Backbone bond lengths (Angstrom), bond angles and torsions (degrees), N, CA, C in turn:
res aa  C-N    CA-C-N  psi(-1)  N-CA   C-N-CA  omega(-1)  CA-C   N-CA-C  phi
1 X - - - 1.496 - - 1.443 109.15 -
2 X 1.417 123.65 -31.36 1.427 119.83 173.84 1.455 115.44 -57.28
3 X 1.364 114.10 -35.98 1.439 119.43 -179.71 1.532 112.14 -60.34
4 X 1.327 112.81 -41.91 1.426 122.30 -178.99 1.559 108.39 -62.37
5 X 1.317 115.02 -49.96 1.502 122.50 174.45 1.528 109.56 -49.08
6 X 1.275 115.20 -55.92 1.438 119.03 -175.99 1.512 111.96 -60.27
7 X 1.407 117.11 -37.14 1.535 118.70 175.91 1.425 110.02 -63.78
8 X 1.330 123.24 -34.28 1.424 124.32 -174.66 1.562 107.04 -75.73
9 X 1.375 118.55 -36.77 1.362 117.99 173.89 1.494 116.94 -63.52
10 X 1.305 110.87 -42.99 1.480 118.74 179.52 1.569 111.06 -65.45
11 X 1.266 116.84 -38.11 1.459 124.22 176.74 1.647 108.94 -62.79
12 X 1.348 115.99 -43.62 1.459 121.63 -176.36 1.560 104.41 -66.28
13 X 1.294 117.05 -44.41 1.483 120.60 -178.68 1.603 112.51 -61.88
14 X 1.393 108.24 -32.36 1.540 113.31 -171.63 1.511 111.85 -73.66
15 X 1.400 119.54 -42.15 1.350 125.44 -162.88 1.554 110.29 -90.82
16 X 1.386 116.82 137.10 1.384 120.56 175.52 1.535 115.78 -79.93
17 X 1.393 115.71 -34.55 1.405 120.59 177.52 1.559 110.73 -111.25
18 X 1.348 121.96 125.87 1.483 128.02 -178.51 1.499 106.16 -127.69
19 X 1.317 112.85 128.48 1.454 120.89 -178.17 1.564 107.94 -122.38
20 X 1.295 118.63 123.25 1.443 127.07 -172.79 1.442 114.68 -104.04
21 X 1.295 119.22 121.24 1.459 124.90 175.50 1.456 113.08 -110.56
22 X 1.378 121.01 169.40 1.444 130.16 169.38 1.423 107.35 -156.24
23 X 1.422 113.48 -170.12 1.555 118.54 -166.92 1.570 105.83 -82.13
24 X 1.312 111.76 160.13 1.393 118.70 170.86 1.604 114.56 -67.98
25 X 1.330 111.95 161.35 1.515 112.45 -174.71 1.629 113.09 53.74
26 X 1.310 112.34 54.26 1.474 112.63 -167.23 1.482 116.36 -65.79
27 X 1.302 116.45 145.81 1.463 120.83 174.03 1.622 108.43 -102.04
28 X 1.276 119.26 -176.94 1.430 116.17 -176.33 1.566 116.26 -60.38
29 X 1.397 112.05 -34.44 1.452 113.80 -178.56 1.468 111.41 -71.92
30 X 1.361 117.94 -36.81 1.538 117.56 178.86 1.536 108.35 -60.76
31 X 1.359 118.69 -43.99 1.409 120.44 -176.01 1.566 107.71 -80.00
32 X 1.331 122.14 -33.63 1.412 119.87 -177.34 1.474 109.95 -71.93
33 X 1.353 123.63 -34.40 1.477 124.77 177.56 1.546 103.83 -68.55
34 X 1.294 116.55 -51.74 1.478 117.90 -171.60 1.495 115.52 -63.70
35 X 1.404 116.63 -44.46 1.404 120.25 178.59 1.483 113.38 -77.54
36 X 1.322 117.67 -37.42 1.488 120.92 174.09 1.496 110.27 -57.67
37 X 1.308 120.63 -41.88 1.502 122.04 173.41 1.435 112.79 -61.42
38 X 1.423 113.63 -43.69 1.529 112.48 -176.27 1.622 109.04 -67.29
39 X 1.228 118.06 -39.64 1.457 123.91 -176.30 1.502 110.29 -64.52
40 X 1.379 116.32 -46.85 1.414 119.90 179.75 1.528 112.08 -65.55
41 X 1.323 119.59 -37.98 1.457 121.78 178.57 1.541 110.66 -71.85
42 X 1.315 115.88 -39.38 1.530 111.09 178.72 1.526 111.84 -72.08
43 X 1.324 117.70 -28.89 1.477 119.10 176.11 1.554 111.24 -68.58
44 X 1.318 115.89 -40.55 1.471 126.89 -174.91 1.569 110.84 -76.09
45 X 1.346 114.70 -39.73 1.496 122.20 -175.33 1.446 111.51 -133.98
46 X 1.340 117.17 80.35 1.414 122.18 -177.54 1.419 117.86 -60.61
47 X 1.276 117.06 -25.23 1.532 120.10 -179.19 1.482 110.74 -77.42
48 X 1.385 123.21 -17.23 1.395 124.49 -175.06 1.502 109.79 -75.33
49 X 1.326 123.20 148.28 1.445 123.09 159.48 1.503 118.09 -87.27
50 X 1.262 118.02 111.98 1.492 123.83 -176.20 1.442 112.53 -118.70
51 X 1.318 119.01 125.83 1.415 119.69 -173.91 1.590 106.40 -133.02
52 X 1.337 115.71 152.32 1.441 126.75 174.73 1.558 108.92 -122.83
53 X 1.309 113.48 121.32 1.472 119.64 -172.59 1.538 113.10 -115.38
54 X 1.325 119.15 162.13 1.381 126.06 -175.27 1.398 118.65 123.96
55 X 1.353 120.73 178.24 1.456 122.41 -172.95 1.577 105.28 -82.05
56 X 1.303 116.97 158.15 1.436 121.47 -179.48 1.565 109.35 -101.87
57 X 1.329 118.29 157.74 1.319 128.60 -179.20 1.574 109.72 -125.92
58 X 1.336 118.25 106.95 1.496 118.16 -170.05 1.505 109.95 -55.79
59 X 1.261 122.69 -37.12 1.492 121.16 -176.45 1.511 109.62 -67.65
60 X 1.292 116.05 -19.64 1.505 113.03 -175.74 1.541 111.33 -117.69
61 X 1.248 116.29 25.20 1.498 119.99 174.97 1.548 111.27 -61.40
62 X 1.290 116.92 -29.01 1.393 119.49 179.64 1.519 113.73 -58.43
63 X 1.322 117.64 -16.15 1.545 121.09 179.91 1.522 106.84 -82.14
64 X 1.393 111.66 -32.80 1.589 114.11 178.77 1.531 107.09 152.81
65 X 1.363 115.14 170.91 1.433 124.89 -177.68 1.513 111.15 -101.05
66 X 1.256 113.81 162.81 1.488 121.43 179.15 1.564 109.21 -99.31
67 X 1.239 120.56 151.68 1.449 128.41 177.83 1.525 110.43 -93.49
68 X 1.267 117.85 143.95 1.477 122.02 171.47 1.535 106.78 -113.10
69 X 1.350 116.00 112.57 1.435 125.29 -173.77 1.539 116.85 -121.91
70 X 1.235 120.52 149.16 1.472 122.20 177.25 1.520 112.99 -81.87
71 X 1.301 115.50 160.95 1.511 122.84 -174.35 1.548 106.93 -58.31
72 X 1.283 119.82 -34.66 1.482 120.20 -171.20 1.495 110.46 -71.24
73 X 1.311 120.68 -11.41 1.473 118.70 177.58 1.517 107.10 -72.11
74 X 1.252 122.27 -22.23 1.516 125.29 -177.69 1.586 109.76 -71.90
75 X 1.242 118.70 -18.30 1.499 123.56 179.93 1.599 108.43 -60.22
76 X 1.314 114.22 114.84 1.473 120.32 175.37 1.537 112.42 68.11
77 X 1.418 115.45 25.00 1.441 120.15 -179.16 1.451 113.83 -100.73
78 X 1.351 114.90 153.66 1.464 123.23 170.97 1.529 105.19 -89.24
79 X 1.429 114.91 126.94 1.516 117.43 175.29 1.520 105.62 -107.63
80 X 1.303 119.38 136.27 1.469 121.52 176.47 1.562 102.62 -122.95
81 X 1.371 118.57 128.45 1.452 125.67 170.20 1.455 111.59 -104.04
82 X 1.455 117.39 121.42 1.409 121.08 -176.68 1.537 110.32 -101.60
83 X 1.290 118.01 147.97 1.498 118.85 163.21 1.551 114.08 55.96
84 X 1.328 115.54 32.76 1.392 116.31 -179.57 1.600 115.10 -134.25
85 X 1.335 116.80 118.91 1.391 118.61 -169.69 1.535 115.41 -78.08
86 X 1.303 117.36 -31.44 1.366 120.01 -169.60 1.577 109.53 -138.90
87 X 1.271 120.56 150.03 1.406 131.82 -178.92 1.557 111.57 -46.50
88 X 1.315 112.03 -60.91 1.501 117.67 179.36 1.374 122.73 -44.38
89 X 1.474 116.30 -23.48 1.422 120.61 -179.69 1.444 117.46 -98.32
90 X 1.381 117.57 2.63 1.484 121.76 -179.12 1.542 104.61 -72.91
91 X 1.383 109.87 130.38 1.548 118.60 173.78 1.467 107.68 -81.82
92 X 1.352 110.73 131.12 1.572 123.88 -179.79 1.580 107.01 80.82
93 X 1.263 113.32 107.38 1.503 123.49 -171.21 1.634 109.32 -69.05
94 X 1.287 117.94 -9.34 1.436 120.13 -179.52 1.480 115.58 -76.25
95 X 1.353 117.38 6.17 1.526 122.86 -172.53 1.559 107.91 -57.50
96 X 1.197 122.75 -29.11 1.462 127.88 -176.45 1.529 110.35 -95.00
97 X 1.290 120.65 9.87 1.507 120.52 178.54 1.522 112.20 -91.42
98 X 1.345 121.96 -2.96 1.450 122.73 -178.83 1.590 111.27 -87.52
99 X 1.301 111.46 178.93 1.504 121.27 178.35 1.539 112.73 -72.80
100 X 1.408 114.76 -37.88 1.476 119.73 -178.48 1.572 108.89 -141.60
101 X 1.351 115.26 149.42 1.430 116.36 -176.84 1.596 107.75 -130.85
102 X 1.342 110.88 128.78 1.490 114.96 177.53 1.518 110.21 -119.28
103 X 1.275 120.31 141.36 1.388 130.53 178.73 1.608 110.49 -111.34
104 X 1.334 116.45 121.59 1.472 120.31 179.86 1.538 103.97 -127.09
105 X 1.390 118.67 113.29 1.476 122.17 -175.36 1.435 113.97 -151.78
106 X 1.171 115.26 149.89 1.595 123.90 179.14 1.373 113.14 -104.73
107 X 1.340 121.85 -6.71 1.587 122.20 173.95 1.460 113.09 -73.23
108 X 1.328 119.76 150.07 1.440 119.60 170.06 1.437 112.16 -47.29
109 X 1.351 114.02 147.86 1.539 115.78 -177.21 1.450 110.61 -65.82
110 X 1.397 117.36 117.35 1.368 123.73 176.90 1.470 114.65 -105.86
111 X 1.269 118.33 -43.30 1.482 127.53 175.30 1.530 110.33 -141.81
112 X 1.264 119.87 131.24 1.395 124.50 176.09 1.500 111.54 -82.15
113 X 1.337 118.02 136.71 1.335 120.66 174.20 1.565 109.60 -159.91
114 X 1.281 118.75 162.50 1.469 120.55 -175.58 1.415 119.07 95.59
115 X 1.347 117.76 148.61 1.498 123.42 169.20 1.550 112.48 -65.36
116 X 1.312 116.79 -34.67 1.408 121.66 170.60 1.550 105.06 -133.16
117 X 1.375 112.37 133.02 1.406 118.32 -178.07 1.590 108.28 -131.98
118 X 1.309 111.03 111.99 1.505 121.77 175.94 1.530 107.93 -100.56
119 X 1.360 117.40 102.12 1.510 117.73 175.66 1.488 106.97 -122.94
120 X 1.323 117.68 128.42 1.429 122.52 178.73 1.559 109.70 -149.78
121 X 1.344 112.48 104.63 1.494 116.65 -178.83 1.464 113.52 -77.60
122 X 1.288 118.68 -0.03 1.502 120.79 171.84 1.544 115.67 -67.56
123 X 1.435 112.35 -18.08 1.463 117.15 176.84 1.549 110.44 -88.77
124 X 1.353 111.66 149.29 1.486 115.38 -178.04 1.511 108.70 -69.69
125 X 1.222 119.55 -25.91 1.492 120.81 -168.15 1.488 110.34 -162.55
126 X 1.290 117.89 161.93 1.464 121.98 170.97 1.555 117.00 -62.92
127 X 1.387 109.67 -33.74 1.458 117.05 172.94 1.540 114.77 -61.74
128 X 1.281 115.90 -36.75 1.468 120.20 177.55 1.481 107.61 -68.17
129 X 1.337 120.50 -42.61 1.487 123.51 -179.45 1.461 110.48 -54.49
130 X 1.383 115.90 -45.51 1.430 118.09 -175.03 1.472 114.65 -73.96
131 X 1.371 118.76 -34.65 1.459 120.16 174.78 1.490 106.87 -63.04
132 X 1.303 119.82 -41.34 1.510 121.99 -177.28 1.579 109.30 -66.87
133 X 1.241 114.69 -40.63 1.480 118.06 176.91 1.447 117.55 -55.44
134 X 1.411 116.26 -45.47 1.402 123.66 179.64 1.485 114.24 -77.99
135 X 1.373 114.84 -17.96 1.488 116.16 175.38 1.562 108.51 -81.54
136 X 1.241 112.02 -33.03 1.572 115.31 177.67 1.500 111.89 -73.11
137 X 1.345 117.11 -35.99 1.383 118.83 -179.74 1.604 113.07 -125.98
138 X 1.310 108.88 73.29 1.541 115.83 -171.43 1.470 113.18 -76.17
139 X 1.366 123.16 -13.88 1.484 121.34 -171.69 1.529 109.71 -62.54
140 X 1.290 118.82 122.57 1.468 122.13 -179.69 1.454 117.66 84.30
141 X 1.364 116.71 -1.97 1.475 119.19 -176.61 1.567 108.20 -128.89
142 X 1.229 113.11 134.79 1.515 121.68 -177.48 1.569 115.21 -126.15
143 X 1.302 114.73 116.07 1.443 116.45 177.53 1.553 108.87 -65.50
144 X 1.343 120.52 150.12 1.453 119.60 168.33 1.533 110.52 -139.87
145 X 1.241 115.32 175.17 1.518 118.02 -174.34 1.432 113.66 -57.49
146 X 1.311 117.95 -43.68 1.515 117.78 -176.68 1.517 113.69 -63.27
147 X 1.309 114.92 -41.86 1.573 121.62 -178.22 1.535 99.11 -66.28
148 X 1.318 124.25 -53.95 1.345 125.18 -175.64 1.533 114.11 -48.80
149 X 1.335 115.16 -47.15 1.422 117.05 172.54 1.419 118.97 -50.45
150 X 1.392 115.05 -47.01 1.461 118.83 -178.27 1.520 112.79 -69.73
151 X 1.273 115.16 -40.06 1.551 119.45 173.74 1.471 109.21 -58.53
152 X 1.273 119.82 -43.97 1.505 126.26 -172.76 1.570 106.74 -64.79
153 X 1.340 116.15 -40.77 1.529 120.43 -177.00 1.420 103.81 -68.09
154 X 1.351 122.55 -39.78 1.523 121.87 -179.35 1.536 113.31 -62.72
155 X 1.307 115.18 -46.99 1.500 125.65 -175.03 1.592 103.14 -65.63
156 X 1.340 116.62 -50.96 1.493 118.03 179.81 1.443 115.14 -54.49
157 X 1.329 118.48 -46.41 1.477 121.65 -177.09 1.586 109.19 -67.94
158 X 1.312 117.00 -48.67 1.468 115.76 -173.98 1.593 113.39 -71.09
159 X 1.294 116.48 -18.23 1.444 119.31 172.88 1.527 115.28 -89.70
160 X 1.307 115.30 -4.41 1.542 119.06 -178.09 1.541 107.67 63.91
161 X 1.367 111.78 52.20 1.597 117.52 -174.55 1.522 109.88 52.87
162 X 1.323 116.34 46.39 1.462 126.18 173.72 1.554 109.26 63.91
163 X 1.296 122.74 26.04 1.473 121.97 179.62 1.468 110.91 -102.04
164 X 1.403 118.12 -18.54 1.425 119.86 -178.39 1.608 114.12 -70.70
165 X 1.229 115.77 169.42 1.511 121.58 -177.49 1.463 108.78 -75.32
166 X 1.347 122.22 -13.55 1.474 124.92 -177.40 1.476 112.64 -87.25
167 X 1.398 117.72 9.81 1.524 117.27 -176.65 1.619 98.09 -95.34
168 X 1.284 112.95 123.15 1.467 123.02 -175.26 1.577 110.04 -119.07
169 X 1.321 121.93 167.51 1.384 119.10 175.37 1.472 112.28 -60.75
170 X 1.374 121.29 -33.56 1.430 124.08 172.43 1.585 111.62 -58.58
171 X 1.362 117.52 -43.71 1.424 120.12 176.08 1.497 113.97 -55.85
172 X 1.350 114.48 -47.14 1.492 117.05 178.93 1.466 113.33 -67.03
173 X 1.439 115.69 -31.02 1.548 114.91 176.64 1.492 109.59 -67.96
174 X 1.371 121.78 -35.51 1.452 122.89 179.92 1.529 108.82 -67.91
175 X 1.394 117.02 -37.06 1.471 122.04 177.94 1.507 108.91 -64.90
176 X 1.331 115.33 -48.10 1.532 118.88 -178.85 1.570 107.30 -55.88
177 X 1.282 118.52 -43.46 1.387 116.03 178.59 1.568 117.25 -62.41
178 X 1.347 112.75 -41.38 1.512 120.32 -178.61 1.568 104.16 -63.17
179 X 1.207 122.42 -39.04 1.428 123.28 -169.86 1.601 109.47 -73.55
180 X 1.262 118.70 -11.38 1.496 117.88 174.93 1.491 110.93 -73.94
181 X 1.413 116.40 -7.12 1.470 116.19 179.28 1.492 115.46 -96.26
182 X 1.380 116.64 23.91 1.513 120.35 179.48 1.487 114.50 49.70
183 X 1.321 115.06 52.33 1.466 121.98 -172.53 1.499 112.70 -85.88
184 X 1.375 118.12 6.07 1.457 120.55 -175.29 1.511 115.21 46.73
185 X 1.292 120.30 57.64 1.446 123.01 -174.95 1.570 116.31 -51.41
186 X 1.325 118.32 -29.78 1.448 117.86 179.28 1.514 111.30 -64.02
187 X 1.342 115.50 -30.47 1.498 119.82 179.56 1.523 108.32 -69.56
188 X 1.349 118.05 -41.55 1.364 119.00 179.68 1.588 111.41 -71.26
189 X 1.341 116.15 -35.07 1.484 116.81 171.47 1.515 111.78 -54.28
190 X 1.409 112.57 -50.03 1.451 120.40 -172.97 1.592 106.16 -65.45
191 X 1.305 119.74 -44.35 1.449 117.80 -179.28 1.568 114.64 -58.35
192 X 1.322 109.57 -38.80 1.554 112.21 -175.61 1.585 109.38 -83.13
193 X 1.240 123.50 -23.13 1.458 121.26 -169.15 1.476 111.92 -111.88
194 X 1.379 121.08 -14.23 1.448 119.84 -175.59 1.500 106.32 -69.31
195 X 1.312 118.03 147.23 1.462 127.30 179.00 1.499 111.28 -118.92
196 X 1.434 114.79 140.32 1.411 115.57 167.80 1.475 114.12 -70.68
197 X 1.372 116.06 161.52 1.517 117.81 -177.12 1.482 111.24 -55.91
198 X 1.378 117.41 -43.87 1.434 121.40 -177.25 1.603 112.99 -63.03
199 X 1.283 111.62 -35.18 1.622 114.50 179.44 1.522 106.53 -69.49
200 X 1.460 113.82 -36.91 1.517 112.77 179.94 1.502 112.11 -63.79
201 X 1.291 118.78 -35.99 1.434 124.24 177.65 1.457 112.21 -64.09
202 X 1.391 116.93 -42.82 1.415 121.73 177.80 1.543 108.75 -64.02
203 X 1.291 119.78 -35.39 1.463 125.91 -179.95 1.512 109.79 -59.37
204 X 1.348 113.98 -45.23 1.396 121.07 178.37 1.583 111.56 -62.15
205 X 1.289 115.53 -43.30 1.428 120.13 173.61 1.508 117.35 -57.54
206 X 1.391 111.42 -39.51 1.506 118.40 178.43 1.557 105.12 -65.19
207 X 1.337 125.67 -44.63 1.311 125.17 -174.99 1.615 110.52 -67.34
208 X 1.330 117.79 -34.21 1.405 123.10 178.09 1.588 115.62 -73.32
209 X 1.399 110.64 -25.38 1.528 113.35 -164.05 1.476 112.12 -123.12
210 X 1.240 123.58 -4.22 1.497 124.40 -174.47 1.583 108.06 -63.52
211 X 1.314 114.07 155.41 1.451 122.59 179.10 1.492 108.19 -108.06
212 X 1.360 120.18 154.70 1.401 120.69 175.32 1.530 108.36 -146.17
213 X 1.331 118.34 141.64 1.420 121.91 -178.48 1.535 108.68 -82.97
214 X 1.381 117.57 172.53 1.388 120.01 175.37 1.498 113.70 -69.34
215 X 1.310 121.48 -13.26 1.376 123.34 174.30 1.523 113.10 -85.61
216 X 1.307 121.52 -13.19 1.378 124.40 -176.65 1.426 117.25 99.98
217 X 1.430 120.24 21.09 1.492 123.39 174.56 1.510 108.52 -92.72
218 X 1.286 116.95 113.04 1.462 118.68 -176.85 1.599 103.97 -101.11
219 X 1.329 112.57 150.36 1.501 116.82 -177.01 1.502 108.10 -154.77
220 X 1.454 111.94 156.52 1.430 116.04 179.02 1.525 102.74 -145.55
221 X 1.307 116.04 137.22 1.480 124.79 178.70 1.552 110.94 -100.59
222 X 1.263 112.79 126.19 1.507 120.32 -176.04 1.553 108.49 -116.74
223 X 1.377 115.65 99.85 1.456 121.70 -178.08 1.558 107.91 -91.63
224 X 1.374 110.02 165.45 1.538 116.57 174.46 1.470 105.76 -56.73
225 X 1.162 123.45 -39.41 1.558 124.50 -174.39 1.472 109.44 -63.40
226 X 1.363 114.31 -42.12 1.533 116.51 177.08 1.520 112.69 -67.34
227 X 1.337 116.70 -41.53 1.478 120.42 171.10 1.490 116.79 -55.08
228 X 1.343 116.12 -42.99 1.469 122.12 178.68 1.541 111.21 -70.31
229 X 1.344 115.80 -34.10 1.442 116.65 -177.57 1.544 111.50 -69.96
230 X 1.368 114.49 -37.12 1.496 117.18 177.50 1.591 114.67 -89.91
231 X 1.266 111.95 -11.78 1.532 116.63 -179.33 1.566 107.96 67.58
232 X 1.330 117.88 44.50 1.471 122.27 177.38 1.562 106.71 -123.74
233 X 1.475 108.50 138.36 1.424 113.30 179.49 1.615 111.00 -82.55
234 X 1.263 115.25 174.67 1.521 119.10 -171.65 1.531 109.43 -68.34
235 X 1.323 115.74 -36.52 1.442 116.20 179.91 1.616 109.73 -64.37
236 X 1.205 118.02 -45.42 1.447 120.71 179.30 1.507 109.11 -61.82
237 X 1.318 118.01 -38.40 1.470 118.98 -178.10 1.528 109.85 -70.45
238 X 1.265 117.36 -46.72 1.429 122.45 179.08 1.512 113.44 -57.38
239 X 1.313 117.75 -33.16 1.435 123.84 -177.63 1.553 110.93 -69.29
240 X 1.339 117.93 -16.29 1.456 120.56 179.62 1.519 112.15 -86.45
241 X 1.315 119.76 7.38 1.477 119.12 -177.07 1.480 115.19 -56.02
242 X 1.308 118.85 -30.25 1.498 121.23 -176.34 1.529 106.81 -78.98
243 X 1.301 121.32 -5.20 1.449 119.74 177.30 1.534 107.72 -53.52
244 X 1.357 114.95 -37.40 1.490 113.79 -174.21 1.537 113.81 -81.65
245 X 1.337 116.18 -2.95 1.427 120.90 167.40 1.506 118.94 -66.30
246 X 1.290 114.51 -17.90 1.405 120.36 -176.95 1.585 112.77 -81.89
247 X 1.303 113.34 -7.18 1.452 117.18 174.93 1.555 115.14 -92.46
248 X 1.259 118.44 116.64 1.488 124.19 -164.85 1.522 111.04 -55.43
249 X 1.285 120.25 -40.35 1.477 120.44 -175.07 1.491 115.40 -85.01
250 X 1.261 119.27 2.40 1.489 125.39 178.97 1.541 107.25 -82.65
251 X 1.332 117.91 113.71 1.506 120.20 -175.65 1.550 103.13 -93.73
252 X 1.395 120.51 -38.44 1.413 122.04 179.41 1.505 102.34 -135.79
253 X 1.313 113.33 151.37 1.469 119.59 179.62 1.508 110.92 -140.99
254 X 1.374 120.37 144.87 1.389 120.21 -178.09 1.541 110.53 -146.20
255 X 1.351 115.81 148.11 1.469 122.61 169.99 1.440 112.40 -109.52
256 X 1.261 123.32 136.38 1.570 125.63 171.32 1.543 101.72 -111.46
257 X 1.387 110.14 117.80 1.374 116.22 -175.41 1.580 108.55 -116.77
258 X 1.310 117.90 125.08 1.487 128.03 -175.59 1.531 108.55 -68.91
259 X 1.343 122.88 124.02 1.507 128.62 167.05 1.404 108.54 -116.66
260 X 1.299 121.34 170.18 1.517 124.31 -173.70 1.601 111.31 -63.91
261 X 1.296 120.48 -30.01 1.423 115.94 177.12 1.533 116.18 -129.93
262 X 1.382 115.27 12.28 1.452 118.17 -179.05 1.525 108.09 -162.21
263 X 1.276 113.69 170.98 1.505 120.25 171.27 1.552 109.25 -117.04
264 X 1.300 117.28 124.42 1.368 121.42 -177.69 1.582 109.95 -99.81
265 X 1.269 111.91 138.83 1.523 118.58 -173.32 1.521 106.45 -117.99
266 X 1.363 114.12 125.91 1.494 122.00 172.69 1.474 107.42 -105.32
267 X 1.358 121.90 124.54 1.418 120.51 -173.62 1.564 104.31 -127.61
268 X 1.414 112.15 135.62 1.464 116.29 175.10 1.520 106.05 -136.85
269 X 1.346 112.47 162.21 1.446 117.22 -176.95 1.590 104.82 -148.36
270 X 1.343 107.90 157.45 1.545 118.73 178.69 1.482 109.34 -79.28
271 X 1.313 122.25 -49.91 1.438 121.78 172.94 1.396 115.28 -157.47
272 X 1.411 122.56 24.26 1.470 126.44 -179.20 1.486 102.19 -110.92
273 X 1.320 118.61 126.79 1.501 122.67 178.36 1.565 108.30 -64.48
274 X 1.382 110.25 134.51 1.531 113.16 -178.99 1.573 108.64 -132.88
275 X 1.256 120.72 8.24 1.490 120.95 174.53 1.531 114.45 -60.54
276 X 1.312 116.65 -32.48 1.424 121.33 -179.77 1.525 112.10 -64.68
277 X 1.337 111.93 -38.73 1.499 117.64 177.29 1.517 111.60 -65.00
278 X 1.395 116.76 -48.30 1.336 123.20 176.87 1.510 113.53 -52.12
279 X 1.324 115.25 -40.45 1.566 120.24 -179.33 1.480 107.63 -64.86
280 X 1.347 120.98 -28.32 1.434 118.62 -177.61 1.476 111.30 -73.61
281 X 1.285 120.71 -15.72 1.478 127.73 -175.18 1.573 111.40 -121.36
282 X 1.305 115.53 43.12 1.565 123.64 172.74 1.562 106.71 62.66
283 X 1.167 116.76 47.11 1.528 119.10 178.57 1.555 110.91 -150.27
284 X 1.315 107.51 -161.20 1.535 116.00 -179.75 1.563 108.20 173.00
285 X 1.407 112.10 -162.50 1.372 114.45 170.65 1.536 111.80 139.26
286 X 1.206 122.35 -147.20 1.511 127.23 179.45 1.597 109.39 -82.88
287 X 1.320 110.04 169.27 1.519 113.15 -173.06 1.587 106.10 -69.59
288 X 1.448 117.38 -31.75 1.473 112.29 -173.88 1.617 106.27 -117.50
289 X 1.257 118.94 10.74 1.392 118.88 -179.00 1.533 105.93 -151.17
290 X 1.401 116.25 108.02 1.476 118.02 -177.24 1.526 110.97 -140.37
291 X 1.311 116.13 173.58 1.469 125.53 179.11 1.463 114.50 -132.38
292 X 1.319 119.52 156.42 1.378 116.77 176.27 1.584 107.75 -152.42
293 X 1.326 120.89 178.75 1.402 122.47 179.88 1.522 110.36 -144.97
294 X 1.398 114.33 128.60 1.422 118.80 175.56 1.564 111.05 -122.81
295 X 1.276 117.44 176.19 1.472 117.50 -171.36 1.520 117.65 -127.34
296 X 1.390 111.04 7.64 1.420 119.56 178.22 1.514 113.25 -158.70
297 X 1.338 117.36 149.90 1.423 118.85 -176.96 1.498 111.89 -69.51
298 X 1.320 117.51 -17.56 1.489 122.84 173.08 1.553 111.95 -64.59
299 X 1.294 112.16 -27.96 1.541 112.37 -178.52 1.524 109.22 -81.51
300 X 1.254 124.85 -5.24 1.441 123.67 175.92 1.415 108.80 -58.97
301 X 1.340 120.15 -50.25 1.542 125.15 179.50 1.536 110.93 -52.64
302 X 1.402 113.76 -39.01 1.417 115.48 -175.97 1.673 112.57 -70.43
303 X 1.363 112.49 -34.50 1.486 116.46 175.78 1.430 107.77 -67.21
304 X 1.346 120.36 -43.97 1.579 120.77 -179.14 1.486 111.61 -60.68
305 X 1.389 112.28 -39.34 1.535 113.87 -173.41 1.590 102.71 -72.59
306 X 1.292 121.56 -35.43 1.437 119.16 179.82 1.585 110.81 -66.81
307 X 1.254 116.85 -39.15 1.473 119.55 176.70 1.569 111.46 -67.77
308 X 1.311 117.62 -36.40 1.343 119.41 174.60 1.618 114.81 -60.12
309 X 1.352 109.44 -35.09 1.428 112.79 -177.31 1.539 113.77 -72.91
310 X 1.362 118.49 -19.61 1.473 118.67 172.74 1.505 116.02 -87.78
311 X 1.346 111.70 -8.03 1.454 116.84 178.05 1.606 111.45 -77.11
312 X 1.298 118.17 130.58 1.500 117.86 179.28 1.565 108.77 -66.82
């Protein structure tokens, strides 16, 4: 693994133009790793051209902005894809237009891609991976406050405010380093965790109306009609998934969220591995936090049945 880390560092040093991608529908770790890397490289190597591409999420603009670049920027460029397990989920299809491609991801290996692939599920997040990388190979690279903020947001989100089982002593060591940069962590916590009034009302509805199977699989269906009724967007709604974790008897919980051409499923678990079920339905992820995609409401029952089967 150290050889891969060194190869990544050498590639970053070699290329003048570096373009950073991540997955579609980005969460704070996707953006935190992508933008933290961009900010660190721009601060450390001002002469380099470093870009972060993909769609923006209004609620997460505090992490940073995206760049809009022309196709010719990819000529002779290094492309780095952060926090993305498989090719179909990479945001911006130009990821393969560069001279070299690097994958940096903490999800279990789902699909291999890239000239260099550093995949390590022992990390809590892609953000933690990058902080560790530059602490191990600091020569020529300098962390700064803005990069530290982005990395911190990514780690905070993917560890569930340090309550998930993926928070390790190494995670806390990385966080301890980031907090030396006066990043005002309370502001990052507030930005990630504050809810609009309408989202809080939806959260109350979820607790009043969710369904649960005899095995302890809790679930809630979020339709366009429900989103419009509460005036909540899909990202805000999906971020409420751990509302169902507060109910003691819920072993696994899932949200089914309607999109224009598909239904996205967010699955979480207290201690039962659920990634294998997500992979059955065009998805994947971590052992206790995964996502999937289905294309009809009839398939909801199939997902619930599959989750029931992994419950003891």
